[in-house]
C-alpha positions, 0 to 999 in steps of 0.5 A, spaced: 821 672 193 823 679 192 827 680 185 832 686 184 829 691 179 835 690 175 835 684 174 828 684 172 829 689 167 835 686 164 831 680 164 825 683 160 830 688 155 834 684 150 841 684 150 844 689 145 850 684 141 857 687 141 861 687 134 868 687 135 874 684 132 878 678 134 884 675 133 884 667 133 889 662 134 888 655 133 893 650 134 892 643 133 896 637 133 893 630 130 896 624 126 892 623 120 892 617 115 891 620 108 894 619 101 899 624 098 898 630 102 905 632 100 903 633 093 898 638 095 899 646 095 897 650 102 890 652 101 888 645 099 892 641 104 889 646 109 882 645 107 883 637 107 886 638 115 881 642 117 875 637 114 879 631 117 879 634 124 872 636 124 870 629 123 873 628 129 877 622 132 876 615 128 881 610 125 884 615 120 885 620 125 888 621 132 887 628 136 894 629 140 893 637 143 888 642 141 889 650 144 885 655 142 887 663 144 882 669 142 884 676 143 880 682 141 884 687 138 883 695 136 879 696 130 886 700 128 889 694 128 885 691 123 885 691 115 881 697 112 876 692 109 874 689 116 873 696 119 869 698 114 865 691 115 864 693 123 862 700 121 856 696 116 854 691 122 854 697 127 849 701 123 845 695 120 843 693 127 844 700 131 850 699 135 854 704 137 
């Protein structure tokens, strides 16, 4: 069996991880049996819903729809804090 030299080379060399900034949108639709969700503030409500969904379908949760969209964005579209973090990650791992 003959292997292409590029395949052998890529198999030996570890791939360099790429650091990027991504905009992610997750749309979940489900029914949930729970007490007094209307009395929670927005952050508490979001945490309760994420926790409930992450446990999966059971007698109290019925998943209806899930949609995930991920798009890479330019560094200029990100906040200054995120740009600084990307620079730190690249410097720490030797990425360009």
